[in-house]
C-alpha positions in Angstrom: -105.5 -118.3 -124.6 -103.2 -117.6 -121.3 -104.6 -114.2 -119.0 -102.1 -112.5 -117.3 -103.1 -110.4 -114.4 -101.0 -107.6 -113.0 -100.3 -107.9 -109.3 -101.4 -104.7 -108.2 -104.6 -104.7 -110.2 -107.3 -102.9 -108.0 -108.0 -101.1 -105.3 -105.2 -99.3 -103.5 -105.3 -99.2 -99.7 -106.9 -95.8 -100.0 -109.3 -96.4 -102.3 -110.8 -99.6 -99.9 -110.4 -97.5 -96.3 -112.3 -94.7 -98.3 -115.5 -97.3 -99.8 -115.5 -99.2 -96.0 -115.6 -95.8 -94.5 -118.3 -95.0 -96.7 -120.1 -98.7 -95.6 -119.8 -97.9 -92.2 -121.3 -94.6 -92.7 -124.1 -96.1 -94.0 -125.0 -98.8 -91.7 -123.9 -95.9 -88.2 -124.5 -92.6 -89.4 -127.3 -90.4 -88.1 -129.6 -89.1 -90.5 -129.2 -88.8 -94.3 -125.5 -90.6 -95.6 -124.6 -88.4 -98.1 -121.0 -87.9 -99.9 -120.1 -85.0 -101.4 -119.2 -85.6 -105.2 -118.2 -89.2 -106.1 -116.7 -91.2 -103.9 -114.2 -92.3 -106.1 -114.1 -92.3 -109.6 -115.7 -95.6 -110.6 -119.4 -95.7 -112.3 -120.2 -99.4 -111.2 -119.0 -99.1 -107.3 -120.5 -95.9 -107.2 -124.0 -97.5 -108.0 -123.1 -100.8 -105.6 -123.1 -97.9 -102.5 -126.1 -96.0 -103.7 -128.0 -99.7 -103.1 -126.9 -100.0 -100.3 -128.0 -96.4 -99.0 -125.5 -93.9 -99.6 -126.7 -90.7 -101.5 -124.3 -88.3 -103.7 -124.7 -85.0 -104.0 -122.9 -81.9 -105.7 -125.4 -79.2 -103.9 -123.7 -78.5 -100.5 -127.1 -76.3 -99.6 -128.8 -79.1 -99.3 -127.1 -80.5 -96.4 -129.5 -80.9 -93.3 -128.5 -80.7 -89.8 -128.1 -84.4 -88.6 -126.9 -85.7 -91.7 -123.5 -87.6 -92.1 -121.7 -86.5 -94.9 -118.5 -88.2 -96.2 -115.7 -86.1 -97.8 -114.2 -88.2 -100.7 -111.2 -89.7 -101.1 -109.6 -86.9 -103.3 -110.0 -84.7 -100.7 -111.7 -80.9 -100.5 -111.0 -77.8 -99.7 -110.7 -76.6 -96.1 -113.4 -74.1 -96.7 -116.2 -76.6 -97.7 -115.3 -78.8 -94.5 -116.7 -75.6 -92.4 -119.5 -75.0 -94.4 -120.5 -78.6 -93.2 -119.6 -77.9 -89.6 -121.8 -74.9 -89.8 -124.8 -76.4 -91.3 -124.1 -79.4 -88.5 -123.7 -82.3 -90.3 -121.7 -85.1 -88.8 -118.1 -85.3 -91.5 -116.3 -88.8 -92.3 -113.4 -87.8 -93.9 -112.1 -90.2 -96.3 -109.6 -87.8 -97.9 -107.0 -90.3 -98.5 -103.6 -89.9 -96.3 -101.5 -90.0 -99.4 -103.7 -86.6 -100.9 -103.7 -85.3 -97.6 -99.2 -85.3 -97.7 -100.3 -83.3 -100.8 -102.3 -81.0 -99.4 -100.0 -80.5 -96.4 -96.6 -80.4 -98.2 -98.5 -77.4 -100.5 -99.4 -75.4 -97.3 -95.2 -75.8 -96.3 -94.3 -74.3 -99.1 -96.2 -71.5 -98.9 -95.5 -70.7 -95.9 -91.5 -71.2 -96.7 -92.2 -68.6 -98.7 -92.5 -70.4 -102.4 -95.3 -69.9 -104.8 -96.7 -73.0 -105.3 -97.1 -75.1 -108.4 -99.3 -77.9 -108.5 -98.5 -80.3 -111.7 -102.1 -81.7 -112.2 -105.4 -81.3 -114.3 -107.0 -78.5 -112.5 -110.7 -80.1 -113.5 -109.8 -83.2 -111.6 -111.3 -83.3 -107.8 -108.0 -83.8 -106.1 -106.5 -81.5 -107.8 -109.1 -78.5 -106.8 -108.6 -79.6 -103.8 -104.8 -79.2 -103.0 -105.5 -76.2 -104.6 -108.0 -75.0 -101.8 -105.1 -75.3 -99.4 -103.1 -72.4 -100.7 -103.2 -69.0 -101.8 -103.5 -68.4 -105.9 -101.2 -71.2 -106.4 -100.3 -72.2 -110.5 -102.3 -75.6 -111.5 -100.4 -76.8 -115.1 -100.9 -79.9 -116.9 -98.8 -79.6 -120.2 -95.4 -79.3 -120.7 -96.3 -76.6 -123.5 -97.5 -74.7 -120.7 -94.9 -75.0 -118.4 -91.8 -74.4 -121.8 -94.3 -70.7 -121.4 -93.2 -69.9 -118.0 -91.3 -66.7 -117.5 -87.8 -67.4 -115.5 -88.6 -66.6 -111.5 -86.2 -66.6 -108.3 -88.1 -69.2 -106.0 -90.7 -71.9 -107.1 -92.0 -75.1 -104.6 -94.1 -77.9 -106.5 -96.3 -80.3 -105.6 -98.0 -82.6 -107.7 -101.3 -85.0 -108.7 -100.9 -88.4 -106.9 -101.9 -90.2 -110.0 -99.7 -88.0 -112.5 -97.6 -89.9 -114.9 -94.1 -90.3 -113.5 -92.7 -89.2 -116.9 -94.2 -86.3 -117.4 -93.2 -85.2 -113.8 -90.0 -86.4 -115.2 -89.9 -84.1 -117.7 -91.6 -81.2 -116.2 -88.8 -80.9 -113.6 -86.5 -81.0 -116.1 -88.2 -77.9 -117.7 -88.3 -76.2 -114.4 -84.7 -76.4 -113.3 -84.2 -74.4 -116.2 -86.6 -71.8 -115.5 -86.1 -71.5 -111.7 -83.5 -70.3 -109.5 -84.5 -71.7 -105.8 -87.0 -74.7 -106.9 -88.4 -77.3 -104.2 -89.6 -80.0 -105.3 -92.0 -82.4 -103.5 -92.5 -86.0 -105.5 -96.2 -86.8 -104.2 -97.0 -89.5 -107.2 -98.7 -91.8 -104.8 -96.4 -95.2 -104.6 -99.2 -97.5 -105.8 -99.4 -94.9 -108.7 -96.0 -95.9 -109.9 -96.4 -99.4 -109.2 -99.4 -99.9 -111.3 -97.6 -97.8 -114.5 -94.7 -100.0 -114.3 -96.7 -103.1 -114.1 -98.6 -101.5 -116.9 -96.0 -101.2 -119.4 -94.3 -104.5 -118.5 -97.2 -106.3 -119.2 -98.8 -104.6 -122.1 -95.5 -105.3 -123.5 -95.8 -108.7 -122.7 -98.8 -109.8 -124.2 -101.0 -110.0 -127.2 -104.3 -107.7 -125.8 -103.8 -105.4 -122.6 -107.3 -104.7 -121.1 -107.2 -102.2 -118.6 -110.2 -102.2 -116.6 -111.9 -99.0 -114.9 -113.9 -95.5 -114.8 -113.6 -93.6 -118.1 -113.4 -90.3 -115.4 -111.0 -92.2 -113.2 -107.1 -90.2 -113.4 -105.3 -93.3 -112.9 -107.0 -95.8 -114.8 -106.9 -93.0 -118.0 -103.1 -93.0 -117.7 -102.5 -96.8 -117.1 -104.4 -97.2 -120.4 -102.0 -94.4 -122.1 -99.2 -96.1 -120.6 -100.5 -99.2 -121.9 -101.6 -98.0 -125.3 -97.9 -96.5 -126.5 -96.4 -100.1 -126.0 -99.4 -102.3 -127.3 -101.4 -101.1 -130.1 -104.4 -103.4 -129.1 -104.5 -102.2 -125.7 -108.2 -101.2 -124.1 -110.2 -99.5 -121.5 -113.1 -100.6 -120.4 -115.5 -100.3 -117.4 -117.5 -103.7 -117.8 -117.8 -106.4 -119.5 -120.3 -105.5 -122.1 -118.0 -103.6 -123.6 -115.4 -106.1 -124.3 -115.4 -107.0 -128.1 -114.8 -110.9 -129.3 -113.2 -109.8 -132.5 -110.2 -108.0 -129.9 -108.8 -111.9 -129.4 -108.7 -112.9 -132.7 -105.6 -114.6 -133.2 -104.5 -113.8 -129.4 -102.6 -116.1 -127.7 -101.8 -113.8 -124.4 -104.4 -111.5 -122.9 -103.2 -108.7 -119.9 -105.4 -107.3 -117.7 -104.7 -104.6 -115.0 -107.3 -101.9 -113.5 -106.9 -98.4 -111.9 -107.0 -98.1 -108.4 -110.4 -97.4 -107.8 -111.6 -100.6 -109.4 -113.1 -103.3 -107.4 -112.0 -106.8 -107.5 -115.4 -108.0 -108.1 -115.4 -106.0 -111.0 -111.8 -107.3 -112.5 -113.5 -111.0 -111.7 -116.3 -110.1 -114.0 -113.9 -109.3 -116.6 -111.3 -112.5 -115.8 -114.6 -114.8 -116.3 -115.8 -112.8 -119.7 -112.3 -113.5 -121.3 -111.9 -116.5 -120.3 -115.4 -117.4 -121.3 -114.4 -115.9 -125.0 -111.2 -117.9 -124.5 -113.0 -121.2 -124.6 -116.0 -120.5 -127.4 -118.3 -120.2 -124.8 -117.9 -122.6 -122.5 -119.2 -121.6 -119.2 -117.1 -124.8 -118.0 -113.7 -123.9 -119.1 -110.4 -122.3 -116.9 -108.3 -120.2 -118.5 -105.0 -119.6 -116.7 -104.1 -116.3 -115.1 -101.4 -115.3 -113.4 -102.4 -112.9 -110.0 -99.1 -113.2 -107.6 -98.9 -116.8 -108.1 -102.1 -117.8 -108.0 -105.0 -119.2 -110.7 -108.2 -117.5 -110.9 
């Protein structure tokens, strides 16, 4: 059974940067090392960071003077940072630079006199953080909501960095018929677009497709939805324990991709498990895996 791995599977640059900053905060910070919310949406990597000494909190009131607080990769509203500074905490801002760019573009639209629309999940921390940078933004996550909007004279649009590219295209097509002066920033992260393209292309070529990453990860979920749309035997898993041997009955090829918040060591565990299944449980066997032209 041949195992093919998407070239860009796993940590993107922004996530890798955030994890490295968090580890450094644990090693060098004064007082407690805290992270406000989950640094990234990957349960297993969060568990690893906890073992290194990082604590994850939701209540900012518990922050004490001298604590080091890491701002998650998804970013936060400016008011959150101001509150932490007043508490006397040291701040390590691990916000992804691509997310910061969305925040700045939303503010630029507002200053230019445009009502701001954010395309994205209103419950996602990235979107909540973006919304905190502007006054009274609209947040829309479905085409139905867009179709129900009234006609407008002006509107500025940004989007969640992990938004599905096809949804973005359809959304702008709808808005272009409703808004006389429409200004749009396509703020989908390039890493997201590349991963989505790779997921579709790989899922079309293999018998079974595995998408690895947190069940609460927006970008991983979208990869799974894309893969599932072209290959019914696509499965979203967080760990090797979720893999079922029955999935591979009669399969000759298996594709593996992973969300931008999935660490390499988790991907390697999945590859090893699938390889052992393909060898009938023989741990000494080797499977052929294609990752940027090298064997795993």
